[in-house]
C-alpha positions as CSV (number, residue, x, y, z in Angstrom):
1,X,48.3,84.8,9.1
2,X,49.9,88.1,10.9
3,X,47.9,88.3,13.8
4,X,48.2,91.7,15.5
5,X,47.7,91.5,19.1
6,X,47.7,93.8,21.1
7,X,51.3,92.2,22.9
8,X,52.7,92.6,19.8
9,X,51.7,96.7,19.4
10,X,53.2,97.0,22.7
11,X,56.4,95.8,22.2
12,X,56.4,97.3,18.9
13,X,55.9,100.7,20.6
14,X,58.5,100.3,22.7
15,X,61.4,99.0,20.4
16,X,60.5,102.0,18.1
17,X,60.9,104.5,21.3
18,X,64.2,102.6,22.1
19,X,65.7,102.9,18.8
20,X,64.0,107.3,18.6
21,X,65.3,108.2,22.4
22,X,68.7,106.0,21.3
23,X,69.7,108.3,18.2
24,X,68.5,111.7,20.1
25,X,71.0,110.6,22.7
26,X,74.3,109.7,20.6
27,X,73.3,112.9,18.8
28,X,73.4,115.0,22.3
29,X,76.6,112.8,22.9
30,X,78.2,113.9,19.6
31,X,77.2,118.0,19.6
32,X,78.7,117.9,23.3
33,X,82.2,116.5,21.9
34,X,81.8,119.3,19.5
35,X,80.7,122.1,21.3
36,X,78.0,122.4,19.5
37,X,75.4,122.4,22.4
38,X,72.2,124.5,22.6
39,X,71.4,127.1,24.5
40,X,70.7,125.8,28.0
41,X,71.1,122.5,27.2
42,X,72.9,120.1,30.3
43,X,75.3,116.9,30.2
44,X,73.7,114.3,31.4
45,X,76.7,114.7,34.9
46,X,75.4,119.1,35.0
47,X,71.7,117.2,35.3
48,X,73.1,114.8,38.1
49,X,74.8,117.5,39.7
50,X,72.2,119.8,39.6
51,X,69.0,117.1,41.1
52,X,71.4,115.5,44.0
53,X,72.2,119.4,44.7
54,X,67.8,120.5,44.3
55,X,67.5,117.2,46.4
56,X,70.1,117.4,49.5
57,X,68.3,121.5,49.6
58,X,72.0,122.6,49.0
59,X,72.6,126.0,47.4
60,X,75.7,126.5,45.7
61,X,76.5,129.7,47.9
62,X,76.8,127.0,51.0
63,X,79.2,125.3,49.4
64,X,81.7,127.6,47.9
65,X,83.7,129.8,50.3
66,X,86.4,132.2,50.3
67,X,89.7,131.0,51.2
68,X,93.0,132.8,52.4
69,X,96.6,130.8,52.7
70,X,97.8,130.4,56.1
71,X,101.5,132.2,56.6
72,X,103.0,129.7,58.1
73,X,102.5,126.7,56.4
74,X,100.9,127.7,53.2
75,X,97.5,125.9,53.5
76,X,94.7,127.1,52.1
77,X,92.2,127.8,55.1
78,X,88.6,129.6,54.9
79,X,88.3,133.2,55.3
80,X,87.9,134.2,58.8
81,X,88.9,130.7,60.3
82,X,92.7,130.0,61.9
83,X,95.2,127.4,61.0
84,X,95.3,124.2,62.4
85,X,99.1,124.2,62.0
86,X,101.7,123.9,64.4
87,X,104.8,125.5,62.6
88,X,106.3,128.8,63.4
């Protein structure tokens, strides 16, 4: 009559898992919108950026540089470097 097979059980398990993780994802998005994230919980974008930095081997110290304003043209350049402007 009902005939439970391995394929039906696997599909049922996948369906239950998809619904479960879908509700978790929607709940996480709602918490982020309300500003009620758990301590240490990251958004999807934050996790993706962190994973990309780890893969590339670049640290935050290598990315962030101090800058200063060029007195001639007003653009910001890294500290210790010379501006390439032609204004005088």
